N, C-alpha and C positions, 0 to 999 in steps of 0.2 A: 370680442368672442373668438374670432379666428386666432388671434394671438395666444389666447389661453389654451385653445385646442392644440396649436402647434407646439406650445410649451409641454403640454401633456404627452404629445407624441414623442417629443424629443426625450422627455424623461423616461418613457417607456422603452424607447430604443437603447438608452444608456443602461437600463436595468436588465435587458434581455441579452444574454451572451451571444456573440456572433455564431452563425451556423457551424462554422469550423470547430469552435470551442464546444458546442453542444454535441456535435458528432464525436469529437475526441473523447469527451467525458463519458459518453454512453458506451462507446467501443471499449474504452480502457477499463470501465467497470466490469463489463461482460468478459473481457479477456482474464482480468485478475480473478474473477469469481469462478472461472472454469466453464461458463456458458459455452465457449468455444475450446474444445479439447486441444491439448498440445499437439502440435503438427497440423491442425486442422487448416484447410485452405479457405481464405476469406475472399469470396467471390463478390465483385462489385455489384452485380445485378441483384444478388441475394441480400446484400447489406442494404441496398436501396429500398428493397421491398420490406425488410425488417425494420428499418429506422425511419424511413420516409424522407431522407435527405437525398439531394442530387449527387452526382458523381464527384463534383468538384470539392465540396467540403469533405466528403468521405476519403478521397484520395489524399487530401491534406492531412486528415486525421490519421490515416494509415501510415503516412510518412513520419508523422511525429511519434507514433507508437514504435515504428521501427528504430527511430533515434534513441528511444528509451530502452530498446532491446526486448521489448515484450512481444514483437512480431518480427519476422524476417522478410526482407524484400528480395525478390528474384525477378529480374526484368522479363524473363521469359515465362515464368510461372506465377507472377503476381505476388500476393502476400500470403504468408502462412504464420499461424501462431507459433512462437518459439517452442521447440521441443523441450520436454523436461528431462533432466539427466542428473545423475549424481555429480558428474564433473562440473556441470554448470552451477549447481547449488553450492559446491565447495568454493568455486570462484567468487560467487556472490558473497558468501560468508567471509571469505578472506578479505574482500574489499570493505565489507561492513566493519570488520574488526579494525581495519586500518583507518577508516574515516568516522564511522558512527561513534566509536568509543571516545574519540576526542571531542565531539560536539557537546556532550553534557558538561565536560570540564569548562568549556568556553561559556556555556550558559550559567553555570554556577558562579563563574568570575564576574559576568556582566549582568546577570538577572537581578530585577528589583522585586519589590513586594508584589506588584501586579503580576509579574511572571510567576512567583510562587503561588499566588492564588489561582492562576490558570492551570498549573500543574495539579494542585489539589482537586480543582473542579474536574479536570479531565479524568483523574483517577476515580473520582466519585461516580462518574457516569459509567466507567468501565466496570467497576465493582457491582453497580446496580444490574447492568446487563448480564454480567457473569452469574449473579445470584439468581436470575430467573432461568438459567439453563438447567435442564434436567441432568440426572446422573446416567441416563441411558445413552445410546448411540447419538452422536451429535455431528451434524455437518454445519460448520461455522457459517453464519449468514452474513448479510451485508450490514446489519445493525452492529453486530459484534466487530466486524472489520472496521467500521467507521469509528467506533469509540476507542478501539485498540490502537488504531493509526493516530487518532487525535492525541492520545496520551503520550505516545512516543514522540510525536512531533512537538508537543508542548514542552517536553524535557529539553529539547535542543533549540527552541524558538528564540532564546535570548542570545544565541551565538551571533556575533556581529558579521560573520561571514555568510553572505547569501549563497555563494557557491557550495559551502559545506552543508548548508541546510537543504539546498536543491539536491545535491548528489546523494545525501543521506536519505532523503525522501524517496528518490528514485530506486535506490538499492533496497530500501525497506519494502516498497511495492513489488519489486522483483521477487523478494523473499516471500511476500504475501501469497503469491501464486502457489508456492510450494506448501505454505501452511494450509491453504484451502484444499489443495489436492490431497495432502496427507490425512486431513481431518475426515475425509470420506471413508477412510479405512480404519478409523479409530473407534474402538468399542465403547470407550467412555471418554467423557470430556475432562481434559487435564486442566484443572483450575489453576490459572496463573496469577490470581489475585495476590498470593503471598509474595511471589517474586516481584510483582509490580509495586506492592506496598513497600517492601524493603528498598527498592530502587527509589521510590518517592521520598521515603524517610531519609535516606542518605543524601538525596539531592536537597532537601529542605534543611538539613543540618549543615549544608555547604561542605560536605565531606566528598570532595571531588575523587580521591583515590578509591574509596569504597563504591561510590556510584558507578564509576567507570569499570571497576572490576566486576560488579554485579551485572552491568549491561553486557560486558564481554561474555560472561557465563550464560546469560540469557540468550545471546545470539548463537553461541555454540551449542547450547541445549536444544534450540530449534533445529540446528543442523543435524544433531544426533538423532532426534526424533523422526525427521523427514527421511533421512538416510535409512533408517530401520524400515520404514514403510517401502521406500523405493526398492530395497533389496528383496522384498517379498512380491511386489506388484509390477516390477519393471517390465516383465515380458508382456503385460497387458496395458502398458501406458500409452501406446500409440507411437507413430513415427514422428 
């Protein structure tokens, strides 16, 4: 009996993420969603009260977020959410064009039937979520973010380069902060399903040139939309 109980405890421990990973995931989600405004100071005592973690996993989570560029570390002032700026978005976009646009080409070259099925399934989930969004003012929620991210990550998941997949995912998330920010000021929801469908179709045809060109325009289109918002609301966006 004790042996069975110990096995159950060990299995539960293996399935429960470490506290550092839990703290990192929750903080990261809230930074990306805009729960913490750009430039906001992240005070350790307030984070402890909000999330229920001790200082040790929170400090480690903050350090990992700083490595991703989502927050900034200052030894004298602690941590702050990275400010939003046109210059930062342009730099993120430039790096995405350099890295992200290559990733689908590698996936198309190496992807198998299972990968194609993953892409189709991810698009289907995204299309279903977008179909439920109204035509009125929309603030993109976590549900849309999750399926949107899953679709783009599915496109590059067959790339054999783990570094390329990791860096592309990090840049995608940094751009996500800007998408979520700009969506607050959008009067209507810009349905992206047609763009995503064209991207999926080119990928499934194994037409790497078209898929990469579509993704490049998709990335640049996001930059244009966000810059248009920033030019209007920049004085009110915080430090």
